[in-house]
C-alpha positions in Angstrom: 147.4 33.9 162.6 147.1 30.2 163.7 144.4 31.1 166.1 142.4 32.8 163.4 142.7 29.8 161.2 141.5 27.5 164.0 138.5 29.8 164.6 137.7 29.8 160.8 137.9 26.0 160.8 135.6 25.9 163.8 133.0 28.1 162.1 133.2 26.1 158.9 132.7 22.9 161.0 129.6 24.3 162.7 128.1 25.5 159.4 128.7 22.1 157.8 127.1 20.3 160.8 124.1 22.6 161.0 123.4 22.3 157.3 123.9 18.5 157.3 121.3 16.8 155.0 119.8 14.7 157.8 119.0 17.9 159.8 117.7 19.9 156.9 115.4 17.1 155.7 113.7 17.3 159.2 113.2 21.1 158.7 111.9 20.7 155.1 109.5 17.9 156.1 108.2 19.9 159.0 107.7 23.1 156.9 106.1 21.3 154.0 103.8 19.4 156.3 102.7 22.6 157.9 101.9 24.0 154.5 100.1 20.9 153.3 98.0 20.2 156.4 94.8 21.9 157.5 95.0 21.4 161.2 97.7 21.4 163.9 96.9 17.8 164.7 97.5 16.6 161.1 100.6 18.7 160.8 102.2 17.1 163.9 101.0 13.6 163.0 102.3 13.6 159.5 105.6 15.3 160.5 106.3 12.7 163.2 105.2 9.8 161.0 107.3 11.0 158.0 110.4 11.7 160.0 110.2 8.4 161.9 110.1 6.5 158.6 112.8 8.6 157.0 115.2 8.0 159.9 114.1 4.5 161.0 115.2 2.3 158.1 118.6 3.9 157.2 119.7 4.3 160.8 118.6 0.7 161.7 120.7 -0.6 158.8 123.7 1.5 159.7 123.6 0.3 163.3 123.3 -3.3 162.2 126.0 -3.0 159.6 128.4 -1.4 162.1 127.7 -4.2 164.6 128.5 -6.8 161.9 131.7 -5.1 160.8 132.8 -4.6 164.4 132.2 -8.3 165.2 134.2 -9.5 162.1 137.1 -7.1 162.3 137.1 -5.9 165.9 137.2 -2.3 164.6 134.6 0.2 165.6 133.1 1.7 162.5 132.7 5.4 162.0 129.5 5.9 160.1 130.8 9.0 158.2 133.9 7.3 156.9 132.5 3.9 156.2 129.4 4.9 154.3 130.9 7.9 152.5 133.7 5.8 151.0 131.5 3.0 149.8 129.1 4.1 147.1 127.2 0.8 147.2 126.4 1.3 150.9 125.3 4.9 150.2 123.1 3.6 147.4 121.5 1.1 149.7 120.9 3.8 152.3 119.3 6.0 149.7 116.9 3.2 148.8 116.1 2.4 152.4 115.3 6.1 153.0 113.1 6.4 149.9 111.3 3.2 149.0 109.8 2.0 152.4 109.0 5.6 153.5 107.3 6.5 150.2 105.2 3.4 150.0 104.1 3.5 153.7 103.2 7.2 153.6 101.3 6.6 150.3 99.3 3.7 151.9 98.6 5.8 155.0 97.2 8.6 152.9 99.9 11.2 153.6 99.7 14.6 151.9 101.4 14.2 148.5 103.8 17.1 149.1 105.4 15.3 152.0 106.0 12.2 149.8 107.5 14.4 147.1 110.1 15.7 149.6 111.2 12.2 150.4 111.3 11.2 146.8 113.6 14.1 145.8 116.0 13.4 148.6 116.1 9.7 147.8 116.4 10.2 144.1 119.2 12.7 144.5 121.0 10.5 146.9 120.8 7.6 144.5 122.3 9.7 141.7 125.1 10.9 144.0 125.8 7.3 145.0 126.0 6.1 141.4 128.1 9.1 140.4 130.5 8.5 143.3 131.5 5.1 141.7 133.5 7.1 139.2 133.7 10.7 140.6 133.1 12.0 144.1 130.3 14.5 144.0 129.2 16.4 147.2 126.3 14.5 148.8 125.8 17.4 151.3 125.4 20.1 148.6 123.4 17.8 146.3 120.8 17.1 149.0 120.7 20.7 150.3 120.1 21.9 146.7 117.4 19.3 146.3 115.6 20.4 149.5 115.7 24.0 148.4 113.0 23.1 145.8 110.2 22.2 148.2 111.2 25.0 150.5 110.8 27.5 147.6 108.1 26.0 145.5 105.9 24.4 148.1 106.6 26.4 151.3 107.0 29.7 149.5 110.4 30.8 150.7 112.2 33.3 148.5 115.1 31.8 146.5 117.2 34.7 147.9 116.6 33.3 151.3 117.7 29.7 150.4 120.6 30.4 148.1 123.0 31.9 150.8 122.7 28.6 152.7 123.8 26.6 149.7 126.7 28.9 149.2 127.7 28.8 152.9 127.6 25.0 152.9 129.7 24.9 149.7 132.3 27.3 151.1 132.5 25.5 154.4 132.9 22.0 152.8 135.6 23.4 150.6 137.4 25.1 153.5 137.3 21.9 155.5 139.0 20.1 152.7 136.1 17.8 152.2 135.5 18.6 148.6 137.1 20.5 145.7 135.1 23.2 143.9 134.4 20.9 141.0 133.0 18.2 143.4 130.8 20.8 145.0 129.5 22.0 141.6 128.8 18.4 140.6 126.7 17.9 143.8 124.9 21.2 143.1 124.0 20.3 139.6 122.9 16.8 140.5 120.5 18.3 143.1 119.3 20.9 140.7 118.7 18.6 137.7 117.3 15.6 139.5 114.9 17.6 141.7 114.0 20.0 138.9 113.1 17.0 136.7 111.0 15.4 139.5 109.1 18.7 140.2 108.4 19.2 136.5 107.1 15.6 136.2 104.8 16.1 139.2 103.4 19.3 137.6 104.8 21.8 140.1 105.9 24.0 137.2 106.3 23.8 133.5 109.0 24.9 131.1 106.9 27.8 129.9 106.8 29.3 133.4 
């Protein structure tokens, strides 16, 4: 019985890791870039540039912050625990992910659809960070829900293809004890409402559709 519980925990851990937002954003950007670009060269170029910008600024800050904290306290910081438990740090990371990347890609003439992917992730992350000052919503589920929009609306995947992954992530996070069902639902609805609003404002669909 105990062995089965350990196996289930291991499976839940693997699912949670594979569906981590920082991995799924790479998949979403790559697929959207493929759809938005007319040549393989442009696809590779814009995918590499976008992902470099998306990861560069937040990761650079995290490394610098960890070094400063370690120097002051002598304690090695765990990124996951430090940034998850401090909404202001999460908010700053969301801004570092979205603002520089969006501006640079816009100035470089990136396909708009790639910029939209980054905007929805950053905006969703900002709302989660602000929410987490008073109530802990699921960042993982919010961002995965957010990324489902470009995968369905821009790339053309069926909602029935994407929905099981959202459910799997929610179940795994709940089983691991990372979130309660209400926290998962909060994350889901944040991703749904924020990204739905952004896609509507960008003209991807209308309320009459």
